[in-house]
VOSEFI-287564 format. One record per residue (C-alpha): y, z, x. Coordinates in steps of 0.05 Angstrom, whole numbers, plus 32768, in hexadecimal, padded with zeros to 4 digits. Each point is the difference from the previous one (the first is absolute). Layout:
BEGIN
YZX...
//
This chain:
BEGIN
80008000800080497FF580178022803880268030802C7FDA80457FE1800580348020802D803780277FDB80407FD97FF8802A8040800380278011803E800180458021801780367FD18038803080158020803E7FE480367FF57FCB8047800D8019802980387FDF80387FE87FD180457FFC8021803880307FE880297FE17FC88041800380277FE37FD8803A7FF97FB67FFE7FB87FE980017FE47FF180447FF17FB880127FB67FF17FFC7FDF7FFF80437FE57FBF80187FB47FFE80047FE77FF880477FDC7FC0800F7FB68007800F7FF48005804A7FC680028030801A8043801B7FFD80287FC07FBE7FE17FEA801A7FEE7FBA7FE67FC07FE080127FDA7FC17FCA80057FCA7FC87FCD800A7FF27FCC7FCC7FBA7FFE7FE37FD17FD5802A7FCE7FDF7FD37FDE7FDF803B7FF6804480207FE5801A7FBE7FD07FC57FFA7FE6800A80477FF4804A7FF47FDD7FF07FBE7FD27FD080237FF1803480367FEF80337FC97FD27FCE7FDD7FDC7FEE80407FF9804980137FE4800F7FBB7FCE7FC880067FEA801880447FF980487FE77FD87FE77FC47FD17FD9802C7FF7803B802E7FF3802E7FC67FCC7FCE7FE57FDD7FFE80438001804B80057FE480087FBA7FC97FCD800D7FF0802280437FF280437FDF7FE27FE67FBE7FD17FCB801D7FCE801580357FF97FC880337FBE7FE580177FE4801980427FFE7FCE80397FD68006803E7FFA7FD4803E7FBA7FE780117FE67FDD803D80077FBD7FDD803780097FCD801480327FCA7FE180287FC7802D80117FC57FE380347FD0801C80097FBB800B80417FDB7FC780167FD180037FDC7FBE802D7FC880187FE77FB87FFE80117FCC803480077FB67FED80257FC180127FF88005804C80277FC8802180077FF0804A802F7FD2802680018008804B800D804A800E801B800C7FB97FD180247FD0801280117FB87FD8801A7FC4800480247FBE7FF1804A80027FFA80197FB880447FEF7FE480207FFD8045800A7FC680307FF080138048800F7FDB80407FEA8006804980177FDB803D7FC07FFE8029800F801E8044803180337FE57FD080297FD6803180187FCB7FF47FF77FB580407FED7FDD800980087FB580237FC27FE47FFA800A7FB5800480097FC7804B80097FF7802280357FD57FE97FFF7FB77FC57FD2800F7FB9801A7FF57FD67FC180087FF67FCF80387FD47FC3800B7FDC7FEA804080317FE9803580027FC2802C801C7FF8804680167FC38028801B7FF48045803C802D7FF3800780137FB77FD480297FD180047FFC7FB47FE380277FC6800E800F7FB7801780427FE0800980177FB98006803F7FD67FB97FF57FE47FC67FCF8006800F7FDE7FBE804A7FF7800F80227FC07FED8036800B80347FDD80068043802B7FF3803E7FF07FDF804280118029803E80057FE680487FFC8022804380197FE480427FD08017803780347FF28036803D80247FE47FDC80337FD480297FEB7FC47FE380067FBA80207FE07FC47FF37FE67FB97FF97FB57FFB80007FF67FB47FDB80077FBF7FBA7FE27FF67FF180167FB97FB880117FEE7FD37FFC803D7FC17FD57FFC7FEF7FFA804B80118020804280337FDB802C7FEF7FD5803C80317FED803880077FCD8038803F8003802A803780107FCE7FDC7FDE7FC57FDF802E7FCD7FD47FEA7FC57FE280267FC67FED7FFC7FB6802880257FCC801D7FF97FBA804B80027FF57FF07FFB7FB67FC880257FDD7FBF7FD98002801B7FC6802A7FE58009804780147FCD80357FFB7FF5804B804380118021801D7FFA8045803E801A802480218000804480108045801B80497FED800A80057FC77FCF800C7FFC7FB67FCF802F7FDF7FC67FE27FDA7FED7FB77FF37FC67FE87FD67FC57FDE80217FCE7FF87FC6800280167FB87FBA801D80017FDE804180157FDF800780447FFA8026804180287FD980357FFD8000804C80307FDC802E80037FE1804680407FDE801580167FD77FC47FBA7FFA7FE37FEC802B7FC57FB980067FE57FEA80297FC47FC2800F7FD980057FF67FB57FD1803A7FF17FD2803280217FCC7FC88008802D7FC5801180107FC6800480387FF7803380417FD97FFE802D7FEF803B804A7FED800180307FEA8036804280227FF080297FCE80277FE97FC47FD77FE880237FC17FBE7FDB80057FC480277FE47FB67FF17FFD7FBD801F7FF17FDB801A803E7FB87FE980027FD3803B800F7FB780137FF3800780407FD87FC6802B7FEB801D80187FBE7FFF80498018803E802B8004802E7FF1803A8005803A8031803C7FE4802780247FBF801280257FF3804180297FC4801880157FED8047801A7FBB80117FDB7FD27FD07FBE80267FFF7FEE802B7FC47FCC803780087FE380287FC77FC7802F7FEE7FD780047FC17FCA802F7FEA7FE5802F7FCB7FE180457FFC7FBC7FDF800C7FEA800D804880007FC1802A802D7FD87FD1803E7FFF802D801B7FC38024803B7FF1802F80177FB8800280397FD38019801D7FBD7FEE803B7FD4801280327FFB7FC880067FB580107FB77FF37FEE7FBC7FFF80207FC2802A7FF97FFB804B7FF87FE88026803E7FD6803C7FF0800E803480357FD180367FE87FD080067FC57FD180347FE4803380388007800080437FDD803D802A7FF280307FCA801880468017801480337FCA801280027FCF802180407FFE802880177FC5802A80377FF780347FF87FB680127FC8800B80327FD3803A7FED7FE080107FBD7FEF804A7FF67FD980227FC87FDB80407FF17FB980067FE47FCC80347FF17FC0800680277FC1802A7FF7801D8035802E80497FFF7FEB80377FCC8007801A7FD28036803C7FD480107FEF7FB8801080287FC6801B7FFB7FB5800A802F7FD08023800E7FBD7FE07FFD7FC3802C7FDC8021803A7FC880337FFE7FD47FED7FC57FDB80437FFA801A80407FE18009803B802F8001804B7FF78043802380077FEE80487FED7FCD802A7FDB801F802E7FCB7FEA80417FE080167FF97FB880137FC97FD0802F7FC9801A80357FF17FCB802F7FCE8021800B7FDD8043803A7FE0802680057FD8804080397FE7802B7FF97FE680477FDC8033802B7FFF80377FCB7FD4800E7FC3800880377FCC7FD680187FC6800180347FC97FC3802C7FFA7FEE80347FCC7FD1803980127FF3803D7FD5803F7FF47FD8802E7FFB803D80227FBE8011800F7FEA8047801C7FC480247FE17FED8042801E7FCE80317FDC7FE2803A800A7FCA80357FDF7FBE7FF37FDB7FE3803C80157FB98010
//
C-alpha cells in the first residue's frame, strides 16, 4: 500500500501575546527561507512512483513469505521418503502406507508420485525434493520429465473438472502453474518443451491435447480419447487399453494408423523414442505377457520377449528396452537393446513385486513393493 502522505503543515510555534491597545501593531516578521543550515525543508509532494515501488516490494515479499510458509508447512506435515546410497545407485524407501507410481527418468533426473505428493531427486545429490501438490490441492497424477522440464497435474479432488498443469524447471528450481486442463483422462508425457495428454475441457468430450511449456497454453491434436506419448514433434496414442495406435506429425498435421500386431490383452505400457514405438501387453494369466516394438512408418512387429508373467513396463530410451517380470523365485529386471544385441539380458533380481520401470542412458530405475512398503531402486546399466 502507498506510504502515508507527509503533512502539508509547517512547523507550529507558540501564539504571540496581543499587543497593548495604545501601541501600533508590530509588523509581521518575514519568514526565513529554508536553508541547508537549519535543516528545514518544504513539505514533499506525494510520490506515486515511490508508493507504487513500495507496493510492489510488499507484494513480492508477501509472495516469498507465502511460498516459504508453504514449504515449511509441507516439510512438517509430509514425511519425506528415506534415500540411501548403494554401491550401484540409490534406494528410496517410502513411508508406510504410501504408494509410489509414475516413476520417470531422464539423465540424472528422477521424478515420481508418492501418495498425493510429487517427489524429485537429482541423482548424485541424494536429496528428495517435494514439488507438489500446491496449496489447496489434494490430488496429483503421475508426472513426466524431459531434458529440463517436468510436468504433472494437480486438482482439489480426483473427479475435478478443473485440474491444472504444473511445471518444474530442474535447472532453476522454479515451479509454476501452466494452465487448466479440465478433467484428466491420461497422465502427461513430455519431450523437450512439448507436453501432450488427454483431458476433457467439456464434460464427456475427451481429446488429445498438446502445449509448449512457454507457448500458448493448449492446442487440440485429436478429438478422441487416448493415452499419448511424444518424441520430438511426433505424437502416438492408444485408443483404448488394448489399442490400436495412431500417429501424428504435429508440424504437418498428418496422422495415420500404426500397423502393429496386438494380442488383444491389456496394454501395460507404451513408450516412444525417435520413430520406434515399444509396448507391452498381458493379462493375469501366467505366461501371457509380451513386449514388442514397431516402426511407426510401417514394417513388421518385432517381439522382444514373450511368455512373460507379471509384466511391468516396458520403458524405452531410444536404445535400450527395459521391463520387469515375475519368476518362480521372485522378480527380475530385464533389458534388450534394439539394433544390436538380439538377446535379452538380466539387469537385476528383485525381492518383491516390480510395479514400474524407467530407463535413460546409463541408468535404470524401478518401483518395487514388498510387504506393503514401496521403494524405488536405481542402478547403473552396463553398456
